[in-house]
N, C-alpha and C positions, 0 to 999 in steps of 0.2 A: 715730578715728571708727569705730564699728561699722557693719556692713553694713546697708543700708536694707531695710525690710520693707514689704510691701503688706497692706492690709486694715484698714479702720476697725473699731472696736469696736462690736458690736451691743449697746450699753449698755442699751437697753430690752428686750433678749431677745425680739425679735419672731419669731425663728425663721427656718427655712430659706426661706420665701417672701419674705424681705426682705433686701436687701443694703445695709448701711450704707455711705455714701459718704464720710463724714467724721464726726468726733466733736469737739465743742467743749464744754468744761466751764468754768464760771466761778463763783467764790465771791464773794459780796458781803456786807458787813457794815455796820452803822450805827456811828457814832462819836459819843461824848459827850465834852464838854470842860468843864473848870472854869477860871475866870478869876481872876487877881489883881485887886487894887484898881485897878491902872493899866490894866486891860483885857487884858494879855498872858495867853496861855494858861499855866495852872499845871499841869494834869494832863489826860490824855486816856485813853480806853479804847475798845476796839471790842467790839461785842456783836451778838447776833441774826444770826449767820452763816447764809447761805442759798446752796445750790448750785443753779444753773440749768444745764441742758444743752440743746444744740441739735444735732440729728442729722438730716441729710438721707438718705433711703433711696430705692431704687428697688424696686418690687414686681415679683416674678417668678413669683407664684403663679397659680392658675387663675381667680380672680375677675376680672371684666371692668369692675367699677366701684369707685369709691373707697369708698362706704359698705359694700359687701360685703367688701372687703378689710380694712377697719378692724374690722368686726364679727367676722370670722374670727380676728383676732389680739387681740380684746378691747382695742383700742387707740384708743378714742374719747376725746374730751375728758372729763375726770373719771375716767378709768380709771387704776388704779395698776399700774405695771409695774416690776419690779426696784427697788422702793422710791421710784420717781419717779411723781409725778401729772402726767398730760398736761394742759396748759393751752392749747396752741396747735397747730394743724395747718395747713400751707400746702402746696397741690399745684400745681406749675408744669406746665402741660400742654404748653407750647411744644415741648419736645423730641420729642413724639409725631410731628410733621410731618416730622421728619428721620430717622424710623426708630428713635429711642431711646425709653427709658422715661420716663414722667413722674417728676419728682423730688418726693417727699413729705417735707416738712421738719416735724419734731416739736420742740416746745418743752415742757420738763417741769421741774418743781422737786422737790427732795427734802423730807423732813421729815413726810410723811404716813404714817399707819399703816393707812389703809383708803381704798378708792375713794370718790369724792365724787359730786355730782350729775353725771349723764352727759348729754352733748349729741351728737346724731348729725347727719350731713348731711341736709338736707331736699330736695336736688336730686340728680339723677343726674349723676355726673361720670365720664365714660367714661375707662378707662385703656387702651383698645385702641390699639396702636401703628399708625401710618399716617396719622392725621389728627387735627387739633385739634377736639374736639367742640363743638357749639353747646350750651352749658349752658342758655341761655334760648332759647325758641322765637323764630325769626327768619323773618318772612314775606317778606323781600326776597331774591329769588333771585339778584340781581346782586351781593350782598355775601358776603364769606367771612371766617370767623374765622381769624386768623393768630396770635393770642396770647391766652392765658387763664391766669389764676391764681385758684384757689378757696382760700378760707380759712375756718376756723372756730376760735373761741377763746372762752374764759371766764376772767375773773379769779377770784381767791379771796380770802375775807376773812381777816384775821389780827387777833389781839389780842396782848398782851404779858404775861408773868408778872412776878413781883416783881423778877427779875434782868434784865429787858429782853429775854429770849428770846422767840421767836415761838411763839404758840399758834395752831395751824392751824385755820382755819375751813373753809368749803365753797366750791365753785365756784358761780358765780351769773352771771346776765346774759349768757348765751350769744349770740354774734352770728356771722353768716356774711358774708363779703365776696366780691366778684367784681371782678377787674380784667380787662377785655376789650379786645381790639384787633382791628380789622376793616380789610380792603380794602373800599372802598365804604361806604355809609351804611346799616346795617341797620334793620329795623323790629322791635324786640324787644318781647316781652311781659314787662314788669317788675312785674306785679301782685304786691304784697306787699313789694317792694324799694324802698328809698330810693336815688334816683340822686343821688350827691353830686358828680359831675362828669362832663362829656362834652366832647370836642373833635373837630373835624373839620379836615381839610386838603385842599387841591387843589394840583396841581402841573402844570407844563408838560412834565415829563419822567417822571412816574410816575402810578400810579393814585391816586385819591382814597383817603383813609383816615380812620378815626375810632377813638376809644377811649372807654371808659366805666368808671366806678367806681360800685359799688352795694353796699348794705349792708342787712341786715335782722336782726331778733332771731329766735332759734330757741328753742323751748320745750325744757325738760329732758325727757329720755327716761323714760317710765314703763313698766316691764316688764309 
């Protein structure tokens, strides 16, 4: 066994302001089969291979919020980096409270020759180490955000050529999501967001708590 090495691959080539924490690459293909008269499979083939990568990064640059950090790296939804088109970004802000960096997870797929429709965050997501930010305004001073994950994503359209291979379309239908956790019961301003779930708990031995899931559409960026 060879000696171990440290350092995940910066597969999206985001540069010195970004430190890849892990790199996962998966190839998926479709499968076609033909059957005999008795219903048993007579032949099969795979086609339409697609590579998808998932890479969590921490940001160590000078920008203080997610939108600015993504813009500086040209790494928004729909941007093309190192032959991969970014289709999903998820930012876990919970590590900020313990003095660590937020973990920014990118999902991207290969096979595109140019950037597509771009979608950018519509809310301020602070990356400043030391406290979990209130992404949504909260007028209740007795509640505190103790966990937050922000996400933005857009699927992309595909067609097939005569051989079954994928013909790439464009990104569309961008959406943002929020998963929020609080001590106490906040009074949040959710204008424009659809709240898909909320829960609250009380305890004889701990503070009360609550959590919320929200989602909204985001328009494509026009330069």
